[in-house]
C-alpha positions as CSV (number, residue, x, y, z in Angstrom):
1,V,78.9,74.3,182.6
2,G,81.5,74.5,184.9
3,S,78.8,75.5,187.8
4,R,76.3,73.3,187.1
5,K,79.6,70.5,187.6
6,N,80.4,72.0,191.3
7,N,76.6,72.3,191.7
8,F,76.2,68.8,191.2
9,R,79.5,67.4,193.1
10,K,78.3,69.4,196.6
11,T,75.0,67.4,196.1
12,L,77.0,64.7,195.5
13,A,79.6,64.6,198.7
14,A,76.1,66.4,201.0
15,M,74.4,63.0,199.9
16,N,77.6,61.2,201.1
17,Q,77.1,62.5,204.4
18,R,73.5,61.3,205.1
19,P,73.4,58.9,207.0
20,K,72.3,55.4,204.7
21,Q,69.4,54.3,206.8
22,L,67.8,56.3,210.6
23,N,69.9,55.4,213.2
24,A,68.1,55.2,217.0
25,F,70.6,57.1,218.6
26,S,69.6,59.7,217.0
27,P,67.3,63.0,218.1
28,Y,64.3,63.5,216.2
29,T,62.7,67.1,216.4
30,I,58.7,67.3,216.0
31,T,57.0,70.3,214.6
32,K,53.2,69.8,215.3
33,N,49.4,71.7,215.4
34,D,46.7,71.7,217.9
35,F,44.9,68.8,218.1
36,D,41.2,67.8,218.8
37,L,38.3,65.6,219.2
38,S,37.3,65.7,215.4
39,D,40.9,65.8,214.1
40,L,41.1,61.9,216.3
41,R,37.8,61.1,214.9
42,N,38.6,61.5,211.3
43,L,42.2,60.0,211.7
44,K,40.4,57.3,213.1
45,T,37.7,56.8,210.8
46,M,38.6,57.5,207.6
47,Y,43.1,57.2,208.1
48,L,43.1,54.1,210.3
49,P,42.3,52.1,207.2
50,L,44.7,53.4,205.4
51,I,48.2,53.4,207.6
52,G,46.8,50.1,209.7
53,S,47.7,50.2,213.5
54,D,51.3,50.8,213.4
55,A,50.9,54.2,211.4
56,F,48.1,55.2,213.9
57,S,49.9,54.2,217.2
58,L,53.3,56.2,215.7
59,Y,50.6,59.9,214.6
60,I,49.8,59.2,218.6
61,E,52.8,58.9,220.1
62,L,53.9,61.9,217.8
63,A,51.0,64.1,218.1
64,F,51.0,63.7,222.2
65,S,55.1,63.1,222.7
66,E,58.1,65.6,224.0
67,Q,59.1,68.6,221.0
68,E,62.5,66.8,221.2
69,A,64.0,63.2,222.4
70,L,65.6,60.1,221.0
71,I,64.4,58.4,218.4
72,S,65.7,55.0,220.8
73,D,62.8,56.8,224.0
74,L,59.8,56.7,220.9
75,L,60.4,52.9,219.7
76,D,60.4,52.0,223.7
77,D,57.2,53.6,224.3
78,L,56.1,52.1,221.2
79,N,57.7,49.1,221.1
80,F,58.7,48.7,217.9
81,S,61.9,47.5,215.8
82,I,63.6,50.4,213.7
83,S,61.6,48.7,210.7
84,I,58.1,49.3,211.6
85,F,58.7,52.5,212.9
86,D,60.2,53.3,209.3
87,I,57.3,51.9,207.4
88,A,54.9,53.5,210.2
89,R,56.8,56.4,209.2
90,K,56.9,55.5,205.5
91,K,52.6,55.0,205.6
92,L,52.5,58.6,207.6
93,E,53.9,59.9,205.0
94,A,52.3,58.7,202.3
95,V,48.6,60.1,203.2
96,G,50.3,63.2,204.3
97,L,50.2,64.1,207.8
98,L,54.1,63.6,208.4
99,D,56.9,65.2,207.0
100,T,60.0,64.1,207.7
101,Y,62.9,65.3,206.2
102,L,66.2,63.4,208.3
103,Q,69.6,65.6,208.7
104,P,72.6,63.7,209.0
105,E,72.6,64.0,212.9
106,Q,68.8,64.4,213.4
107,L,65.4,63.4,212.5
108,F,62.7,66.3,211.7
109,L,59.7,65.8,211.8
110,H,56.1,67.6,211.0
111,L,53.4,66.4,211.9
112,K,50.3,67.3,209.8
113,R,46.8,67.4,211.3
114,P,44.0,65.3,209.5
115,L,41.6,66.4,206.5
116,S,38.4,66.9,207.5
117,F,35.9,64.7,205.7
118,R,35.2,67.5,203.1
119,E,38.3,67.4,202.4
120,F,39.7,63.9,202.6
121,F,36.9,63.3,199.9
122,K,37.9,65.7,198.1
123,D,41.2,64.1,197.9
124,D,40.3,62.0,195.0
125,L,43.7,59.8,195.5
126,L,42.9,59.3,199.2
127,T,38.7,58.3,198.4
128,S,40.0,56.3,195.7
129,F,42.5,54.4,198.5
130,L,40.3,54.2,201.5
131,Y,37.1,53.0,198.4
132,G,39.7,49.8,197.5
133,I,40.1,49.5,201.1
134,L,36.9,49.6,202.4
135,D,33.4,47.1,200.9
136,Q,31.8,48.9,199.1
137,D,28.5,48.9,201.9
138,K,31.1,50.0,204.9
139,F,32.3,52.8,202.4
140,S,28.4,53.9,201.9
141,K,28.3,53.6,205.2
142,L,31.2,56.3,206.2
143,I,30.0,58.7,203.2
144,K,25.9,58.5,204.7
145,K,27.4,59.1,208.6
146,F,29.6,62.7,207.4
147,S,27.1,63.8,205.6
148,A,24.3,63.4,207.7
149,E,26.9,65.2,210.5
150,K,27.0,68.2,208.0
């Protein structure tokens, strides 16, 4: 029981040291994979309706930006406030395009490639979310378009 209390105290102390919100003047570091035109097409076609234009813009900016910079530089480039950045970041995380790790002095971002058409539609949650946003006609056309290409 004593060791669990010590672990709990250490965890609590570490949590108290973390910033409560993002700081625009903190540095960030991005890790990412190479992207190609099919990734961008998949991002536009299947993810854009889910995440919206702010998150889409953030993704593109992160995909082609320097590996390290200040969050304020990113905000300036996108003309975003810190709150818009935070909402867009969370949308990217929600659809599996970004992992974020917040350390006391730095933000680490791991940008992921969009899923292929086949992988995307194997994910029931993403598929149902997209179906709920697009009308049935647009959804059917999307399925036919990608099925014909395969």
